[in-house]
N, C-alpha and C positions, 0 to 999 in steps of 0.2 A: 530599468526593467518594468516599467509599467506598461502591460499590454495595450495595444491599440484594438479598435472595433475588429479590424482586419486579422490580428494575430488572435484574437478571442475566438472569432469565427473558424479560423483554421484549426485551433486547438479542440473546438466543439466538434468539428468534421472528424478529427482523429478518433475523438472518443466515440461517436457514432459508428465509425467502421470497425473499432475494437468490439462495440456490442453485436455489430452484424456477423463479424468473425466468429465470436464466441457462440453466437445462436447457430451459426453454420457448423461448429464444432460438435453440436448437440448438447450444449450446456442448458440446464433448465432455466427458463427466464426468470422464475421466481422459485421459493423453497419448495420442494415436493410436498410439504406438509400442507401447502393450499393456501397459505396465508403470509401476510408480510408484517414483520415486526420493525418498530424503529430500532429497538435494541434486543439483542440476544447475548446473554452473558454466559452461556456454556461454551466451552470450546473442544469439548470431546462428545458431542452428539450429533444427530442429524441436522440440527439447525445451525451448526457452526458455518460460517462464511456464506450463509445463505439470505441474510436479511441486510438492513440498511447501516446498521452499526453493530459492532461487537468488540471483544477486546483487542482485536487487530486494527481498530480503526486508528488508534495512536500511532502505530506503524506507518499507517498510509500518510497520516498528518506529516509524520516526521520525513517521509520520502519527499513531500512537497518542500519541506524546509532545506533538505539536502539538495533536491534539484535546483532550488532558488540558488543556493550557494554555488553550484556547478555552473549555472547560467551566468551569475554574476562573474565568477572567475573567468569563463570563457569570453563572455561579450563585453564585460566592462574593464576587468583587470587586465586581460590579454588582449582586448581590442579585436577579437576575432569577428570578421565580418562587417566592420565598420561601425559608424555611430549609431546607426538606427538599429543595429542588430539585436541590441539588448532587450528591444521589445518583443522578439521571439523566444525570449526565455519561457514564456508559458508554453509555447508550441513544443519546445524542447522536453518540457516537465511532462507534458500529457502525451507526448510520444513515448517517453520511457517508461511512464506508469502503464500506459495502454499495452505497450510491448510485454511488460511483465504480466499483466493481468492474462494475456493470451498464453504466454509461456507457463504460467502457474498452473493453468488450467489443462495442460497437456498431460496424459498418461505418465509420461517419464517423471514429470515434476511431482504430480499428485503421489505417485510411488515413493518418491524420495521424500516427500514430506511424511508419509506414513511410515517409513522405516526409520528416520532418524530424528525426528522432531517430537515434541511434545503431542502433535496432532496426529496419534495414531488412527484415529477414524477418518480423517480427512478424506472427504470425496471430491474436492474441487468447489469453487464458487458458483453461485447462482449467477446469471447475468446480472440480475438487480444488484447483488453484492459487488460485482467487478465494477459496474458503473458507478455505484456508490462510493468505492475506493478510489476512482479516479476523481470523483468530487472531493472527497475527503483530501486527498493529495492537493488538489487545487486549493483548498482551504488553507492546508499548510503552506503553500506557495504564497498565498495571499498574506498569511500571518507574517511570514519573513520578510515580504515586501514592505509591511506597515510597521513592524515593530523593530525595535533596536536589537542588534545582534545578541547582547548578552540575554534579553528576555527570551528571544527565540531558542537560544542555547538551553536555558533554564527551562522552558516549557518542554523541549525534547527530552531533557534529563528527568524531569518530573513524569512525563509519560512513560518513559522507560522502566523507573523505579517503581511506579504504581503498577503497571501491568506485570512486573516480574514479582512484585509482594502478593498480588492478588491470584494470578494464574499461573505464575512461575514460568512466564513466556513474554517475549517481546521481540522487537526488531533484531537486537543485537545476539540474543540467543538463537533466533531464526538463523540468521546469517552464518553464525558460527556452527550450528548444527547442520546446516545444509551443506556447507564447504567442507567442514574438519569436525565431524562428530567427536564429542568427548564423552566418554562414559560417564563420567563424575556429574556433568551437566543432566545427562540423560536420568540418571538415578535420582538426583536432586528434584528434577521435573516429576518423575513417578511418584516419589515419596510425598509429595504435596497432594496427590489425588487431583491433578489438574483437570478443571472442568466442572 
């Protein structure tokens, strides 16, 4: 699953195409506040999903871990594509994350986030945030590549638990609420004054 220079360059090209598509969709390049922050800790204000890292960064790191596992299952375990196919795991991961970043910033998904998740003020990502999310996902992929499975799983669980405790939201809750909204979760999130 170790990327080659070629697969790394293909993954980078996919990320660049995603940035171009997001710009063409009219997404703001950076936060409309006019500045860039390394960390933004509020999830229900205008800076949410506009900067380099936020409380959803652990979710993107976990995406990378999940996509690594998917690539391993497809290319190593199942042998899809032959012996050298595993090198393309990073390309698959970046393609999936880039597709999500584009889909996430469509009016349909933005409206869905506002309607059923803790992100009632969500307005979509800045292009900088989307590009950073692809980078964070790649970091998660790299962690899964380098660390033992037990450590990777433990890091994912820690990321989910910490985000849930601090902002009452995480990858698991987002997926549940996007697909099958549960009123009890919505009430718990609202009671915490998320953001």
